[in-house]
N, C-alpha and C positions, 0 to 999 in steps of 0.2 A: 480533472477535478470536478467539473460540472457534471450533471446527470442529464441524459437525453432519453426520451422515449418517443415512439411513434406508433400509430395504430391505423390500419386500413382494413375494414371488414364489414360486419353487419350488426354489431352491437354498438350502443352509445360509447363514443370514444373517451369522453371526459372522465367518467369514473374509472375506467381502466388506466388511463394515463395518470390519474391522481394516485392510484394504488402503486403503480410502477415508480412514481416519484417518491412515495413513502419508502420503498425498498432501496432507493438510491440515496436516502438521507445520509447514510454512512459515509458518503464521499465528501461531505462538507458542503455547505451552501449558505447564502445570505439573502436570496430572493427566489421566487419560483413563479411559473406561469404555464398556461395551457392555451392552445389555439385549436379551433375546429372549423370544419366547413359546415355551414347550415344547409338546410334543404334547398334554399334559394341559390346556393353556390357561393355565398359570401363567407369571408373569413371573420370569425369573432375571436376575441382574446380576453382572458382574465389573468391578471398578474397581481402580485403582492410582494412587498418587501418583508424580510424576516422569515420566520418558520412557515412550514406548510399549513399549520393551523390557521394562519392568516389567509392563505389562498383558499382553504376549505370554507372559511366564513364567506368569502367573496362568491364562491361557487354556489353556496346555499342561497344567497340572496339573488344571484344572477346566474342561473344554470346555463351550461353550454350544450346546445344540441349538436347532432351530427355524428357520423360513424367514421370519419377520417380526422385524425388529429395528431398534434405533437405536444410534448411537454418538456419542461426544463427546470432543473435546479441550478442556480447560478452561483459561482464563487467569483467575486468581483476581481477583475484585473484592470480593465480600462473603464473608469467611471465608478462612482460611488454605488453602494448597494441600495438603490432606490427602486421604486416601482417603475419609474420611467425607463431605467436602464435594464429592467428585468426582461428576460426572454419570454415568449417568442417575440421577435422583431418582425414588423410588417412594412412592406413597401409596395404599394400598388396592388399587384395581383399575386403576391407571394408572401408567405410567412415562413420564417426559419428559426431553428434553434441551433446553437453552435457551442462546442466545447473546444478550447484551445486558444491560440493567439494568431491573428492574421498579421504577419510582420510587415506586409506592404500595404496595410489598410490606408495609411495617410496618403500615399501616392494615388491609390484607387479612389479614395474619397475626393481628392482634389479634382480629378478628372470628371467624376460624376457631378460634383457641384458646378463645374464649368458647363455642364449640360442643363443646369437649372434644378437639379435635385436638392431637396431640403432634408437635412438630417435632424432628427429629433432627440437623439441620445448621445451619450459620451462614449459609447462602446465601439470597438473595432468590428463587432459582429454585425451591426446594422449595415455596414458596407456590403456584406454578402447579399443581403436582401435587395438592396438597391441595384447591385450589379446584375443579379438574376432578372430583376424586373426590367432593367434596361435592355437586356437581350430579348425578353418577351415583347417589349415595345418595338423591337426591330423585326418582329414577325416570327421569331423562332418558337417552336413548340416547347412545352415545359421541359421535357427531357433534354432537348438540344440546348436550351437556355441554361439549364443547370450545368451541363457539361462544359459549355463555353465559359461559364463563370468560374467553376472550380479550377479550370486549367490556368487561370490567371492568379490564383491565390498562392501566397508564399507563407510558410509557417506551419503550425500544427492545427489540425482541425478534425472534428467529427461534426457532421451537419445533417440535419433532417429538414425537409421542405414540404410544404403543401401549397396548392395553387388554387386560386379563385376559379370557380366553374369547372373544376376537375375533381369531382367526387371519386373516391376510390383510387387516388394516385398519391404515392409518397415516394420522394426521392431522398436517398441517403448517400453520403460520401465520407471517406476518411483518409487522413494522412497524418500520422504521428500520434493521433488520439484514438482510442479504441471505439469500435462500433460493431454491433452484431445484429444479424437478422434472425428473427424468431418465426417459426412455422406453427400456425395454429390450425384450427378446423375451419377452413374457408376464410381465414384471417391471416394477416401478416403483420409483423411487428419489427420495430427498430429499438435497440437499447444500448446503453453504454457498456453493459456487461451482462453476464448470464443471470446474475441475481435479479436484475430488472425484468428479465424475460421469463424466469422460471415458473411463475404461477399460471401463465397464460399460453405458453408455447410448449410444444412437445419436442421440437428439435431446434437447433440453431446453427448458424454459420458465422464465423468471425470474418469480417472483411479484412483484406490485407491492405497494406499501405498503397495508396493510389487507386484503390477500388472505389467504384460508386455503383449505385443500384437503383432499380426502378421496381417499386412494389405495387401490386394491385391485389385485390382480395384473392388469396389462395395461390399467388404466384410471385416469384422474384426473378429478375434478370440482373446479373452482375456483370459489370464492365471494368476493364482496366483503364489506365490513363491514356491509352491510345484510342479508346473507344471500342476495342474488341471485346466481344462477349467471352467471359471466362467462367469456369466452375470452381467452386471452393468446397472443402470438406463439410459435410453435414454431421453434426454430433447430437447424440441423445441428450435431452435436458431433463427428463423426468426425475432423475436422481436428486436434482437440486430443489425441487418444489417444497419439501418439508423441512429444509435445513436452516432456515433463517429466522425462526421464532426465538423468543426469549426464554421459553420453557419454564416460566415461573420466576425467573431471576428479575431483579429490578432493572438491570441494564444489560445490554449486549456485552459490555466489557466484563461484568461480573460472570456472566455465562461463559465467556471465552477464557477467562482466567481459570475457571473450574474445568475447562476442557484441555488444559495442559497435559494431564496424564494420557488422555486419549490421543491427542495430537502427536505426542512423542511416541506412544506405542504403535499407532497406525503407521507413522512414518518409518519407524524401525522395522516394522513388519515387511515393508516394501523392499528394504535394502539389506536384509539379513536372510540367511538360509536357516530355516527352523531345524533342519536335521543336524547340520554340523555346528549351528550357532556361530557361524562366521559371517563376516561382511560379504555381501553379494550384490555389488553395484552393477549397473548395466555395463556392457563392453565399451571401453573407451576408444575413441577414434585416434589414439596416439599411444605411444609406449611411455608409461609413467617413469620408467627407469631412465629415459632419454630426455626428459623435460628439464631444461636448464634453469627455468624460473617460472613462478606463477605470479600473475598480476591479479589482485583482488580489487574490485570496486563495487560500490553500492551507495545508498543514501539512507540517512536516518538510522533506525534500529538495525536495518539490514547491514549497514556499515559496521556497527558494533559487533554483529555476528561475525562479519568478515575479520575483524580484529582478533577475535577468539580463534577463528580458523587459522589465522597466520601463526599464532602460538603453536597450535597443534601440528600444522604442516612443517614448520621449521624444526620443532623439537623432536617429533616422531619420525618424519620422513627425511629430515635433513636437506630440505630443498629451500633455496632462497625465495622469499616472498616479498613483493612490493604491494602496498595497499594505499589507496587514496579515495576520498569521496568522489563520486562520479562527476559532480558539477565542476570540480577542479581538474580531474584527470582528462576530461574530454577536450580541454584547451591547453594542456601541458605539452602534448606531443612527445612523451618520453620515448627514447629508443627501445625497441622491442627485440628480443633475441630470436634466432631461428629455433623452431620447434617449441616456442614458448606457449604457455597455456594461460588464458584469461578466465578467471572465475568471477562470475557476476551473480549477485544475490538480489532478489526482489520478490515481495509477496505477490504483487499483482501481475508482474511481467510486462507492465506498461509504463514503468517509471521513466519519464522522458530523458533525464540526464543519463541514467544507466543504459537505456537503449541507445543513446547517442554514442556512448563509449563503446558499447558492443560493436557498433558498425565501424568505428574508427580502428578498434583493435583487430577486427576481422580483416580490414583492408591492410593492416600491418602484418598479416600472415599468422596471427595467433589462433590457436584452436579455442573455440568458445564453449565453455561449460557454464550453464546457468542453473542456479538453485531457485526453484519457483514453486509457488503454491497454485498457480494457474498455468498448467503446462501448455495449453493451446493458445496462450497469449502471443503477442508479437515477439517478445524475446524468445519464447519457446520455439516459435517457427523459424527464427533466424539463428538459433544456436546449433552447434555441432553435436552437443550432448545436453540433455535436460536431466537433472537430478530432481525429481519431483518430491515435494513434501506431501503429506496427507493431513494437513491441518484443518481442512474443511473451510467453509466460508467464514471470513473474518469481517464483521460488520462495524464494530466500534472503530473510530478513527485511530485511536491509539493501538498499535500492534502489540499483541500479547502472545498467544499460542503459536503464531507463525514464527516468532523469534526463537522459541525453544525447538520448534521443528527444523528451522534453518540450522541451528547449532547441532542438532542430532545428525543431519545430513553431512555437515562439515566434519564432525567427529569421525563418522564412518569413512568419509573420503580420505582423511588423514591416515587412518589405519590401512586403507587400501593402497595408498601411495607408499606407506612404510613397508608393507609386504612386498610390493613390486620392486622397490629399491633396495631391499635386503637390509633395512635398518632396524628391523624388529624381529625377534625370534617368535616362534609359534606360541610359547608359553605366555609371553607378554601380550601377544595379540589376543589370545583367548581370555586373559584377565581383563583387558580393556573392553573387549566386546561384551563380556559378562556384565561389567559395570554399566554399560550402555543399556543392555537388555533389562537390567534391574531398575532402571530409572523410572519407568511409569509408576511402579509401586511406591518408590521413594517420593516422587512428585505428589502423589495422592496424600502422603503423610503431611505435607506442608500445610494443608488446609486445616489440620488439627491445631495449628499455631495461630489461627485467625485472631483470637482474643489478644494474644501478645502483640500481634501486628497492629491491631486497633489501638492498644495502649501506646505503642510507639507513634502512631498517627496523631494521637492527641497532642503530643509534644511538637511534632513537625507542623501541624496545622496552625500553631500559634506564631510561627516564624515568618520572617520576610525573606530570609536567606538561609540556604542549607548547603553544606558541603558533603559530598560523597567521596569516599576514599576506597581504593582497592590496590592490590599488589599483584604483579605478574599477570597471569591469565584472567584474574578476577577484576583487573582494572576496567576492561570494557563493560563489565556488569555494573560497575559504578557509573559509567557514562550512561548506560541504559536506565538506571534508576533515576538519575538526575533529569534525563530527557522526559521520562514518564511524568515525573512530578511537575515539571514545567508545563507539559502539554495539557494536563487535565486539572491541575489545581491552581495554575498561574502563580505559583510560588517560585521565586528565583532560586535556581539550584545550579551548582557547578560541580563537576567531578574531576578528580586529579589522581594520578598515580601517587600513592601515599608518600613515597620518597620525595616528591616535589613540594610537599607541604611547607617545609622550611625555606623553600626558595621563593617565597612571596605570599602564597595564600594564607599562611599562618597569621599574617597581620590582620586578617578579617575576623579572627576568632575571638568571641567574647561570650558572655552568658546567654546572649540572644541567638546564637548561631549553632543549631544542632549539627553534629558531625556523624554521618551515617557511614558505618564501615562494613564492607563485605569482606569477612575475615575467617574463612575456614582454617582450622588449625593445621591443615596439611600444606598450605601454600604460603611460604614466607611469613609465617605468623609472627615470629619474633621481631622482624622488621616492622610489621604493621603495628604490633603492640607498642613498640618504641614511639612510633609516630602518634599514636593515640594518646600516650602519656604526655607527649609534648602539647597536644591540643588541650587535654584536660588541665594541665598546669596553667593554661591561659584562660581558663573559665569555660572551655567548650563543653557542651553536653553531649556525651558519647553514647550513640545508639549503635548496636552491633548485630549483624547476622553472623552467627558462627555455629559450631557444633558443641557437643557437651564438653570436650576437652578445652576448646577455646573459651567457653563460658567460665570454667574454673579459673583460668588465667586472667580473665577480664574482670574478676571480682575486685571492687574498689576503683576500677577505671571506668567501666561502662555504667551509665545510669539505667539503661534498659538493654536486654539481650533477647533476641529470638533464637532459640536453640534449634538448629536444623538437623535433619537425619544425617547419620554418618554415611559418607559415600567416598569412593575413590577420588583422589584429586583430579583425575582426568575429566570426570563428568561434573565436578563441582560448579563450573560456570553455568551449566544448563540448569541445575537445580536451584542455584542461588538467584537466577533471573526471576523466578516465580515470586518470591516474597518481596523483592524490590518493586515489582509491578503491583502486587497487592497493596503495598504501603501507599503508593501513589493513589490507588483507587480509594482506599479508606480515607486518606487526607482530602481527596476531592469530595467525598460524601460529607465530611465535616464542614468543608468550605461552601457546599451547596452549589457547585459548578455543574455545567452540563457535561456529564461524564462521557457519553457516547459521541457527542458532537461539539468538542471544544472550539472556542471562538478562533476564527482566522485559519483553521486547519482543514485540510482535505485528506481523504483516505488515499486516493490514487493521484499522485502528482504528475499529470501528463503534459505540463508545460514547464519550461525552465524557470 
């Protein structure tokens, strides 16, 4: 969740660190800070609670000199989001920044306090600084002290350290939380991800779990947890440098919403054969015809994408599918079948709970297939097969274009499984594939409905509670709509399968509760219409996303309708995801909330 950057080179470190932190704002944070080594070898820090503008003000009044430094944006876990709890933390001869949770910090802290050490914050992270400094006090060199300390840590961490009187030295370590090394021109960098490194580094290396590294200007040495020197793949980073601006849009989320057609199109381009116009996924490390069951797991919006994927796989490929949120599945220990396949979905490829499930399912003998936007992430490296999206960087905390890219991959996977299992003839395969390939142009049409969506948003923005309803394969899209509204507008919203309305939620409906329906005429429309008539009879204000045929039948029932392009029922969930996300965005604008960085949320959830 937190953001980390580190610099060792020949330029002033503080401005570079600050700009890197700007690029990490999308991860979510509530305080920030930078520490550097001065010419005299001392460590100086500047920290501030709240947004980076506050830290910028502090830095203008009290600049930080030095060419070696570390920076951090903190998302509070242990201790309130105050300046005192903000990173970097300093203890004697070392300053550190840390992302993750040190699970045994209480035990370590107790032992360090017994040695006379005084702690000044409420954080678990400060324990790391004291532990390293304790080893320095025993006469160990910085590299050895850092190694001794990290070997005692339990939990998830990405750490960067600088040391008093050691200009040009930066130590990094990772376990469970991402950390990457950037290669510059006579400079080296650490960052939480490629976005932080993109403007200043030409190449990068992702550290693997258990890796730690020593950086000096122009050089990096990487070690594993045994202390042995190791090599890791180096990747080109120049393609990232220009991809993270707003391009004239008000918010990253607005820009990313408008990138839906491109994200879908580029993703489909990777997984279809342009000559035959058929699905062309990478070769699978198993025979789809022999897979007895697929287990899907993910978190947040990716979980809702998995729910749609379950519908497709079961209905098209006739294969049993189990699905659960990763935070629950990793502790359920359900029995797994021989030759089973686990399908995991994550934008970042670093989601802690999903990564934990990946490892447990791998131990259970399941083949691991991951749908990822960052293929070289930890999940990517540990999977048997990666089905990569091509959504591009997603900066806004609320996921948008990655969701439709995930759905595009899952739709293609369902067709591929159906072909391999003989449950679909070629004519139907061609029809469904054609409907997928037509999606980018249909997605572009949705933005011509912006005024209608804004009119709908004016109703929703006045509400305290909103119900979202869907049927069949569109039910997960209702969940996605409710989640987006909660995330960025802070309006309470709940989603239900429409048939469940009369089993309890209908008691909530009155004139103050808008009911948002995802209702293409091709998917159980008569059933949905009946449910909406029940809601209207109780005073509910019906707002619907449907097509032209559905709009005719909703006359007299729906107060407002957004008429969507006509598409095959197969791809309707992908298309209808776009306007429900747009609705949340327009409501958030009316509410005046922080669209890109909603309170209490983080982009990449790398701790449980």
